[in-house]
BAKOL-887897 format. One record per residue: residue in three letters; y, x, z of N, C-alpha, C, O in turn. Coordinates in steps of 0.05 Angstrom, whole numbers, plus 5000, padded with zeros to 4 digits. Atoms other than C-alpha are relative to their C-alpha. Example, Ala and Ser with C-alpha at 12.3 -4.5 7.8 and 13.67 -1.06 7.14 Angstrom:
! residues 2
ALA497650185000491052465156502450185000502450395013/SER497649844999497952735143502249855014504449955018/
***
This chain:
! residues 291
UNK499649954973289134403583498050215010495750175005/UNK501949794990286035033616500650045029502549945041/UNK499749894973285035333681500149815023498949605023/UNK500150154974286835083750501649724998501749565017/UNK498750235004291234523719497949774995498549544997/UNK502150225008284834153700499149845024499049935047/UNK500950184980282433553738496850014998495649924977/UNK502949985005275033683751498649765014499549665035/UNK501950234987269533133765497350125000496750294984/UNK502949944996262233203786498649774996499249585010/UNK502150195003256732763761497550145011496350324999/UNK502149894985251232923812501150185024502850355021/UNK498849884974252433173885497750155014497550145039/UNK501849834987246533623896500850265009503250305012/UNK499249734989246334343921502050134982504250224991/UNK498249855020249434653858502549864997504649994999/UNK497650155004254434103846501950035025504350065022/UNK498350014974256834103920501150305002503550345004/UNK499349744996256934863925502350074977504450184984/UNK497949955021260934923859502649875007504749995007/UNK497450154994265934393879501450125023503850165022/UNK498949884977267034703946501450264994503650305003/UNK498949745006268235383919502249994981504250124986/UNK497950055017272435183861502649895010504849955002/UNK497650124981276834773907501350245015503850265014/UNK498949784982277735393952501350194984502650374996/UNK498649805019280235783890502249854986503449964968/UNK497550115011285535283874499449794978501349684968/UNK500550205020281934823825500049725013499349695036/UNK499750294991283134053832497549894994496849894970/UNK502350165002276733673843500949705009501749645032/UNK498750274994278632933837497949815005498649605016/UNK501950234996271932533838497250094995496650284980/UNK503049955002264432523844498549745002499149565017/UNK501850235001259032043828497050095006496450325000/UNK502649904995251732093850498149765003499049545011/UNK502250224991245231673855499949955028499449725037/UNK500250024972245531823928502849995012504350195011/UNK497250044989251831543961500850225021502950345023/UNK499749804978250731994021500950284987502850414996/UNK499349715013250732643975502849984991504450164996/UNK497350015010257032403942502350005021504450125019/UNK498050014978260532254007500250295014502350385021/UNK499949734988258532954036501450194983502850364993/UNK498349835016261333283975502949955003504550135006/UNK497050094999267932883978501050105026503350205026/UNK498949924974268733054053500550314999502450405013/UNK499749714998267933804038502150094982502650334982/UNK498149945019273133793983502649835003502549585001/UNK497650124998280333653993500749834975500549954953/UNK499150135022282733083947497949874984498649744964/UNK502350095018275832893920499249705009498849655033/UNK500850274993274132143918497349944989496550044968/UNK502450115007267431813914500649784980502149604987/UNK499650215020267431393850497649824995495449895003/UNK502250224999263230783835497850084980495550014984/UNK502249925021259531093772500950234985503150344990/UNK499449765018259231643721502349964984503950134980/UNK497950045018263831303676502950055012504750165000/UNK497449994986269531283728500650305002502950385000/UNK499549724997268632043737501150114975503050254976/UNK499249925026269232153662503049894993504650044981/UNK497450125002275331693661502150145015504450145006/UNK498249894983278632063716500550304998502650405005/UNK499849735003277232783702500450134972499450004953/UNK499749885025279133243645497450174994496650214972/UNK502349805002273133693659497849905018498049905042/UNK502550144986266333383680497650195000496450264980/UNK502549874995260833793710497749825005497749675024/UNK502550174996253933453702498050185013496750355002/UNK501849824982250133743761497949845011497149875034/UNK502650164994244233233762497750204999498050434992/UNK502549855009237233453758499950024969500949854954/UNK499949945028235833753691499149764983500349714962/UNK501150225015231633153667501949764995501549594978/UNK497950235001237732693677502350044981503449854971/UNK497749915013242933073639500249874975502349754971/UNK499750135027241532803569500649725002502149614985/UNK499650274997241532113597502849955006504049774994/UNK497250024992248432203631501750024974503449854968/UNK498349965024251132493565500149794982502249754969/UNK500050205020249031923524501149735011502049554996/UNK499150254988251031373573503249995004504449785006/UNK497150014993258131603586501849994973500950114953/UNK498250005020264031463539501950235001503750215018/UNK498549764998267332143527502749984985502849844965/UNK497549985015274532273506500150254982498850454988/UNK499549795017276732723450501150255015503250225028/UNK499249764987277533443477499650045030500350245043/UNK500749984973275133283545497650195003496350234982/UNK502149824998270033773571497749895017498249775037/UNK502350074987262833643590498250225003497250324983/UNK501349734998259134213621497649945020498149825041/UNK501950014981252134223651499450255013500850455007/UNK500449774984249134743698497250064999496150205017/UNK502849945003242034773673499450284992500950374974/UNK500749735008238935473667498150024973498350214957/UNK501950005021233435283615501149834976500449884953/UNK499150155022237234763573502550104988504350205001/UNK497649925014242334893520501849784998501249565008/UNK498150215005248534493500498949794983499949564983/UNK501250215017244034123451499949725014500449505003/UNK500450254985242733613504502649835007502549625019/UNK497550134995250133433508501049894973503349804972/UNK499350085030250233253432501649745001503549734986/UNK498450265001252932523449502750075007504649984993/UNK497049934992258932813484501550164977503950124973/UNK498849815021260033333426500649794978502849824966/UNK499750185022259632753375502449815006503549694987/UNK497950164990264932363417502450164999504550055004/UNK497649855001269732943409500450185024502350335026/UNK499749854974268533253477499350314993497950374973/UNK500749725001268034023484497350025020497449905041/UNK502549994986261034173512499250315007499750504992/UNK500849724991258334783551498049975023497449785036/UNK502149974975253335043599501050245017501950445006/UNK498949824980255235423663497850025023497749865041/UNK502349994980249035663702500550225017501150445007/UNK499949774980249336073765497350135001495250005003/UNK502749864999244036613765499750065031500550275040/UNK499949964972242636533838497949795010497449594997/UNK501850164988237636213885501449825022503049915038/UNK498750174980239535603926498149865016496749685006/UNK501950154983235435373983501449775014500049595023/UNK498450224988241034924010502850034994503450244982/UNK497249975005248534804005501450235010502750394997/UNK498949774987250535294056499150274987500750464984/UNK500849765013246235824024501350044972502050274965/UNK499049995026248835663955503050095006503650304994/UNK497449904996256135743979500250295006501950444996/UNK499849734992254736394012499150194977500250414975/UNK501349835018250336663953501750044974501650254962/UNK498650015026254936493892501750224995501650344974/UNK498149785008260337003899498350274995496550345010/UNK501349775008258237643865497949954979497150144966/UNK502150065019253137273821501150024973503450094968/UNK499449995028252937223745499649724990497649594997/UNK500350265011254136573707499450044971500750194957/UNK500550005029250836463640501749784987501449554993/UNK498250165016255836163594499249954972498850134956/UNK500450085031254235753528502249794995502349575006/UNK497750205008260435443497501550124977501650374975/UNK498049885018265135533440502849995013503349895034/UNK497449984990272435673447501449724996500749584977/UNK498949834976276735473482498649985027499250115047/UNK501350054974271935223534498550255011498150275035/UNK501449784991268235893535501950155016501150225039/UNK498249864983274436243560500749875027501250005047/UNK499450154974275635703613497750045018498250085041/UNK502349964985268635783638499950305011499150365033/UNK500149704993269136543640502350025020502150195039/UNK497849974980275836463678498849895028499250025048/UNK501050114975272236013730498150205014498250245038/UNK501849814991266836533737501550245014500750335036/UNK498449814990272237053750501349935025501550095043/UNK498750134976275836593801497950015023498650065046/UNK502150044978269336523840498950315008496950345021/UNK501149734997268637293841497450074990496050225002/UNK502749995012262637253796500750154970503050204961/UNK500149885028261037573728499049784981498049584990/UNK501050185020259437223662498850134979499650354970/UNK501549895027254837333605500049754981499949524989/UNK500150225020254936943541497249974988495950174982/UNK502450055012248836623513500249824977502149664974/UNK500550205022246636263451498149795008496749835028/UNK502050214990242535613454497350114999495650055017/UNK502949885001236336013432499450205019497150295019/UNK500449824978237136473491499349885025498350035043/UNK500150124975236735973545497350005013497150065036/UNK502550044984229435863558498850305007497550335028/UNK500849744992227936623557501650095024500550205043/UNK498349934978233736743602499049895026499150025047/UNK500950164976231036223651497350105010496950105035/UNK502549904993224036503650500150285011498550365027/UNK499349744985226937193668500549955029499550085047/UNK499350074973230036863727497649945018497450035041/UNK502650064987223236563746498650255011498050275035/UNK501049764994220237243744501250165025499850265043/UNK498549864982225537563786500349895027500450035047/UNK499350144978226637023836497449855013496449915035/UNK502250164990220836513842497650155005496350115025/UNK502449834997215237003831500050215019497950305028/UNK499849794976217937503880499149845027497749965043/UNK501150184979216536923932497050035000495750105020/UNK503049995001209436883904498950265007496850285020/UNK501249754993208537633910499950045029497950145040/UNK500049964972210737653981497849815013496649895033/UNK502050174987206237063998497250134995495650115013/UNK502249895005200537433965499550245019497350295029/UNK500149764979202038054008499449895029497850015044/UNK500550124972202137624072497249895004495949925024/UNK503050075001195437324053498250205006496250165020/UNK501849794998192337994048500350125027498350225037/UNK499749944972195338164117498349845020497549945041/UNK501650194983191437584146497050105001495550055020/UNK502849895000184837954127499750205024497550245034/UNK500449864973186538424186501449895022502550035040/UNK499350154976188737874231503150025008503850005031/UNK496850044994196637904223500849754988500549724964/UNK499050265009199637214218502250034979503550244977/UNK498349975022204037054159503050045009504550194996/UNK497249914991210837074199500350265008502350395001/UNK499749724992209537724230499750184975500950404974/UNK500649845024207037994163502750014985503650224977/UNK497550015013213537744130502350185011503750334998/UNK497949834985218038074184499250314993500950484988/UNK500449705007214238744171500650064972501350294966/UNK499749935030214838704096502749994990503350124970/UNK497350025008222038514091501650255000503350274982/UNK498649765006224939204103499050144977500650254963/UNK500949865023220539484050500949854974501649994955/UNK499050135022222638934001503350064999504450104978/UNK497249915000229839084021500750264989502450314973/UNK500149695012228939814008499550024971500950174958/UNK500350025027226239653941502349924984503250054966/UNK497650095013231839243922502350185000503750194980/UNK498049784995236639773947499650234979501550334967/UNK500449785020233340283903500249914973501150074956/UNK499550115030233339833840503050014996504050084975/UNK496850035005240939733852501150304997502750354979/UNK498649774999242640463867498750244983499950444975/UNK501449785018237440873826499449904972499650034951/UNK500850135025235140373775497350054991496050244997/UNK502749945012228940263736500150164973501750114956/UNK502549984986224640653721499950185025497950195039/UNK499949784979226741193772499549905028498750065045/UNK500550114973226140723832496949965004496149935027/UNK502950074998218640613820498650225016499050465011/UNK501549834983214040903873497249905001496549724986/UNK502850094996206940833893498050124985498750304969/UNK502149865013200141023867500350014968499850214956/UNK499849995030201440823794502150194992501850334972/UNK497749845005208041193796499050324998499750484981/UNK500949704997204541843815497050064988495850274992/UNK502649955014197941733774497650025018495750165011/UNK502149994980193541643836497649804996497449605010/UNK502050165005187341363807498049935023496849715024/UNK501850014980183241473867501149775022499649605032/UNK499050264982187840993911499749734986499049534998/UNK500450265016187640473855497249905005496849665011/UNK502750094998180140473858499349905027497649725030/UNK500550084972180140403932501249715004499849545016/UNK498650245000185239823926498149764988497749555000/UNK501750195014180539463876497549955016496649725017/UNK502350074984174439543919500649845024499149655030/UNK499050174975178039273981500549734991499649545005/UNK499450275008180538683943497549844990497449604993/UNK502750125008173438533914498949895025497949675024/UNK501250054976171138523986501349785014500149585021/UNK498450184983176738164023501749804989502449605002/UNK498350205014180837793974499949994967501750054952/UNK500949975029177437723906502149834982502549904959/UNK498150145015182737213883502450144993504050064975/UNK497449815007188037763883499450224979501250354969/UNK500949795021183838213836501749974975503250154968/UNK498550045026186637913773502950064999503750224981/UNK497249954998193937903792500550325006502450434995/UNK499649744996193338613818499950174976501650344969/UNK500549855026190438863754502249984980503250174968/UNK497750045019195738523711502350145005503550274988/UNK497449884992201538753750499750304999501750444995/UNK500349705004198639463749500250084972501550284965/UNK499749955029197939443675502949984990503750134972/UNK497050055006205139223669501550215010503750284999/UNK498749794984207039783718499850294984501650464985/UNK500649745010203940363679502250104979503150334981/UNK497749925018209340383622502450095014503750285005/UNK497749924985214740413677499750275013501550435015/UNK500649744989211240993709500150234977501150454982/UNK499549815024210941343639502950054995503850284989/UNK497149975006218241213630501250195021502950355015/UNK499049864980219641523697499550294997501150465005/UNK500549715008216442173673498250145020497850385016/UNK501849884980211742303734497250004992495650145005/UNK502750005010205442163696500350044967502349984955/UNK500049955028203342373625498249774987497249595000/UNK501450225016199841943569497150015011495949805015/UNK502749994993192942203593499649845026497749695030/UNK500350134971194141973666500449704995499049535006/UNK499650295006196941313638497349854990496649634998/UNK502350115012190641193598497549975022496049785022/UNK502050024978186141343659500749735018499149565024/UNK499550254984189840833701499449734984498349544995/UNK500350245018189540303644497049965001496349735005/UNK502650025002182140423639498849885024497049725022/UNK500950054974181040323713500849685006499349515018/UNK499250284996185239673713498949784980498949544985/UNK501650205022181839363652497249985005495949844989/UNK502850024994174939453682499349705009500949595024/UNK500950274992171138773690499650005032498850195046/UNK500750044969170738503761497350005006496649975030/
***
């Protein structure tokens, strides 16, 4: 059984599970049941999805649905997989970014089809998740025929799909941390520096957001490395030295991350073609100097 004829169930009613249930239902998929450690979360999901019932436990979800999404916290997935009695050819799919389908081995051994369906997106809450998923990419790990079913789901959600192997998952997730979580950290470091000249964090964030948005736009439209701007992109050693002097005086804790990020940026500047190898070496020498 494939596609929208499947009866979908959700074990776990957190942000990702609720958003997926709502969006898949809106695209014609039948979501028949949900269970969760939190009764309130399960009821909220069921209220948002036509035809979905709150079921007493995880086994009832597996007994009712052909296709079960395990959308619990990552640390609980393996326990769910081992506790549920799975049917032959039933589908068991988790939505962890870092874990492979290996944690679903008990389901596989029972004859179920196992897969991973991870949305490459940031979810601050259910509303934001529902808004952000369309246009995103799903990382799919599964054998056929489940792989095609999951890719069809991604397409139905107006998303893209990439295929991963089990050995790819941790590196894939680490990449997402760099692009998403550490972007938050970089903005926090920037706003901290603005406080050295008495601009509060909320005002600093508002001022920096257009710059961040412009950078993202350039990444999207021009691409890396051509979108790189700034002193390293143009080989401006004088400005880099001034930055380091200011950081030593005003924010010494930021010296190390500034230098490391600068060293990682030099090869991008070289690839852009605005600086030569000699200029790159000069930049690297300055950034490698001891504090």
